[in-house]
ROLO-377601 format. One record per residue (C-alpha): residue in one letter; x, z, y. Coordinates in steps of 0.001 Angstrom, whole numbers, padded with zeros to 6 digits, always signed. Last residue first. Layout:
<pts>
AXZY;...
</pts>
This chain:
<pts>
E+009319+027667-009158;E+011709+025454-007359;E+011249+027921-004431;T+012878+030674-005858;I+015336+029152-007185;E+016596+027670-003201;Q+016111+031210-002037;A+019006+032253-004616;L+020928+029583-003271;S+020354+030365+000703;S+021345+033955-000660;L+024343+032958-001728;K+025426+031236+000885;S+026361+027341+001618;M+023811+026648+004329;L+023199+022969+003870;R+021268+022720+000934;N+019067+025740+001928;K+018259+023884+004764;T+016869+021408+002437;I+017793+017437+001230;G+017490+016695-002006;F+015603+013385-001446;R+012388+015370-002458;R+013374+018672-000630;L+013226+015680+002519;Q+009731+014976+001637;D+008175+018328+001365;A+009990+019647+004977;I+007601+016283+005815;S+005124+017325+004332;E+004851+020861+006146;K+006103+019808+009663;A+003120+017439+009356;D+000779+019345+011140;K+002824+019915+014228;D+003826+016821+015034;I+007117+015780+015339;I+008470+014487+018239;I+011210+012365+019468;K+013066+012670+022272;Y+016229+011040+024062;L+018424+011824+025583;Y+021981+010104+027409;K+020822+007469+030120;S+017239+009391+030706;S+019320+012836+032065;D+020295+011389+035056;S+018718+013968+037080;L+019290+016354+035132;N+016693+018729+034347;R+016488+018002+030338;M+020190+019479+030209;D+018695+022805+031585;A+021309+023939+034081;L+022817+027429+033934;P+021402+029265+036229;M+024650+030290+037277;T+026928+027753+037363;Y+029579+028569+034224;P+029860+025490+032218;F+028229+024186+029400;V+029581+023045+026214;T+028141+021366+024572;F+028692+021200+020893;A+029908+019438+017235;V+028402+020401+013671;R+028606+018127+010854;Q+026091+019969+008784;I+028328+020190+005967;I+031699+021230+008256;M+029941+023865+009304;S+028525+025584+006592;I+032065+025503+005456;N+033442+027760+007679;N+035395+027884+010856;M+035518+024729+011733;P+037030+024686+015248;G+035052+022534+018262;Y+033983+019410+019123;V+033120+018918+022730;A+030009+017501+024863;A+030178+018422+028253;P+027914+020216+030157;R+026725+019228+033541;E+025573+021205+036192;N+029068+020687+037643;K+031361+022121+040476;F+035000+021730+039659;T+037051+024674+042318;N+037795+027110+039510;R+035494+030188+037210;F+037611+031361+034353;P+036527+031560+030651;G+037181+027963+030124;F+035078+024759+031077;M+037168+022655+033448;E+040661+024174+032916;Y+039513+024728+029214;V+038731+021007+028483;G+041923+019100+030144;K+044038+021752+028168;E+043023+020327+024970;Y+041388+023088+022266;V+037993+022159+022691;N+038512+018749+020697;P+037400+016101+023457;I+035003+013391+023397;Y+036455+010555+025399;G+033472+008864+028014;A+034990+007519+030806;P+038474+006413+029556;Y+041635+008100+028133;Y+045421+008158+030582;E+044307+010899+033429;H+043155+013067+030796;F+039656+015356+030701;T+037806+012512+032646;F+034296+013897+033130;A+031390+012660+033999;T+031454+009795+031408;N+030943+012775+029541;L+027537+012225+028488;V+027705+008884+028162;V+030081+009026+024637;P+027677+012371+023565;N+024367+010011+023985;L+021801+012270+023180;C+018955+012544+020630;W+016355+015644+020470;V+014884+016515+017241;A+011117+017671+018406;A+008473+020202+016982;D+005335+020161+017625;K+002929+024008+017936;E+001155+025784+016631;K+004106+027038+013840;E+006388+028132+016468;D+003867+030446+017715;A+003418+032279+014818;T+006795+032125+013944;V+008855+030302+012264;D+010404+030226+008569;Q+009251+026406+007552;D+011967+024376+008913;V+011052+021463+010617;A+013339+020925+013116;F+016248+021768+010711;V+015520+019442+008463;L+015475+016690+010927;A+018509+017765+012755;V+020460+017172+009602;L+018532+014154+008535;A+020058+012909+011803;D+023376+013800+011167;E+026343+014213+013965;T+024684+017787+014410;W+024239+019723+017826;E+024648+023015+018370;L+025144+024451+021877;L+027912+027094+023419;R+027964+028522+026867;T+027432+032054+024264;P+025210+034754+023443;A+025732+036262+020152;R+024438+034725+017244;H+027884+035141+014182;Y+029307+031748+014823;H+028874+031989+018751;M+031530+034993+018010;L+033473+033129+015901;F+033374+029951+018247;L+034173+032119+021316;W+037183+034066+019159;N+038836+030562+018049;W+037849+029034+022056;Y+040161+032212+022853;S+043005+032026+020282;E+043307+027751+020770;I+043456+028391+024444;G+046285+031764+024459;S+045823+035175+024199;D+047332+035548+020614;A+046460+036914+016846;L+043157+034771+016767;N+044690+031874+015314;M+042055+030945+012340;N+041526+031246+008758;I+039096+034030+008392;G+040025+036272+005030;E+039915+039099+006334;L+038320+039430+009758;Y+035851+042178+009571;S+038191+045417+010904;L+039164+043757+013745;A+035407+043570+014618;K+034744+045915+017067;A+037488+044637+020036;K+037238+041108+019545;F+033148+041291+019572;K+033609+043586+022765;S+036082+041425+024865;L+033420+038340+024100;Y+030248+040233+025207;M+031527+040764+028323;L+033508+037531+028315;E+029816+035925+028076;Y+028576+037907+030442;E+028545+035875+033570;V+026802+033599+031879;N+023311+036294+032462;F+020862+036642+029639;G+017468+036313+031248;Q+015669+034997+028015;R+017689+031972+027689;G+020744+030367+029236;I+023222+033195+026998;S+021666+030968+023961;P+022921+027817+025398;L+019994+025420+027143;L+018048+022415+026133;A+014933+023775+026869;Y+012069+024891+024088;D+008855+022599+024752;S+009572+020862+021270;N+008856+024128+019472;K+011175+024131+015975;I+014303+022326+017124;G+016514+019959+016195;R+019352+018407+018102;F+020918+015553+017135;W+023796+013463+018336;L+024340+009764+018750;K+027322+007473+018678;Q+029067+005090+020837;N+032593+003398+020063;F+034451+004578+023502;K+034999+001404+025931;I+032381+002819+028332;E+033256+001673+031861;D+031297-001483+031339;Q+028377+000036+030028;E+026610-001750+026944;A+023352+000098+026288;T+023307+003220+023933;L+021100+004978+024670;I+017858+002612+024114;K+018945+000844+020815;Y+020301+004300+019226;A+017036+005689+020226;Y+015113+002897+018308;D+017414+003427+015227;V+016719+007087+015420;A+012762+006502+015682;R+012561+004782+012751;I+014444+007421+011024;Y+011758+009636+012174;Q+009103+006455+011196;E+009970+007080+007243;V+010102+010497+008040;T+006748+010779+008288;S+004292+012248+011271;I+006328+010771+014736;K+006138+011559+018028;Q+007817+009082+020905;E+009470+010130+023431;I+011177+008315+026421;G+007495+006820+027882;C+004734+004679+026278;L+006104+001142+027023;A+009551+002001+025886;P+008579+003260+022663;Y+006812+000004+021358;F+007578+000223+017616;E+005947+003484+017200;K+003775+003289+020452;F+001917+000139+018656;S+001105+001739+015536;I+002526+001235+011623;N+000446+001537+008940;E+001985+001498+005784;K+001547-001357+003478;M+000107+000041-000152;
</pts>
C-alpha cells in the first residue's frame, strides 16, 4: 500500500521553516530537505558542510545550555567548576584524562566531565547522527507536560554557524575546532574578554566515555554573555537551523518503529542499567 504524502511534507519551504512528521520515513525525508536548504553554496565556505542534530522531548524547549535555563547565571559556571574539582578527586579512579594541571586541556577536560555528570555548563550537546537525535526526542521517559507536547529534532549546520569566528588566521570561515585549540580558549574559555558575541560556536570536545562515542556527540559552546541568547532567536538563525516537529500522538509509534530497527536509547547509553532496562522491555 502506497503511503500518502502531504503537500507540506514535500514542499515545506512554502509552509515555513519547519515541518511536522509522524513516521520514521517522513523524518528521513525531512532531514534530507533540511540538508538541502541549510547547505546551499556560499562562496566564503571552503569546508564540506554537514548537519548536527538535537532531539528534544518538548518542541517548545529553548536551544540553551543547562546554565542558561531555570534562572542559572552563566557567571556561576566557574564557581560550580571550582567546587566540582575540589570534591570529585575521590571519584576519578579509572578516568583517562588530563586533569592534573591548570592549562587549556585540563580546563576543558574538567568542564566536559562536569557537564557529563549534569552540572550546569555553557555546553549544549548535539549528535552527528540523525537517528540518535530522533531516539532521544521520542524517548518515553517523559514528564506529564512533555507527554502532551510535540517533540522535535533541531538540525544545525555547524559550518555555517562558525562563519562568525576566526579560530586561526590560516583557516577559512566555517572551521569546526577542537576545544583544546588556543582560539577557542581565548574566545570561550573561563574568563571574560573584549570579544563581543552572542552566538555559540560549534566545537568537538573530549570523548571521555564510550556512550559519547556511540552517540557521536558534538557541542556548541556559548559565550559569557548575560543573558545567554537562545539560538532560536538569533537574527540569522534561519541560515543554520531547521526544526522538525514530531507529532505528539506519533511519538510512541516512532519509538516502536525504531526499536524494530534495533535503534534504542538503551543501546546508546552503554551502561549495565541500560542493558537491564532493555532486557526488561523485551518481555
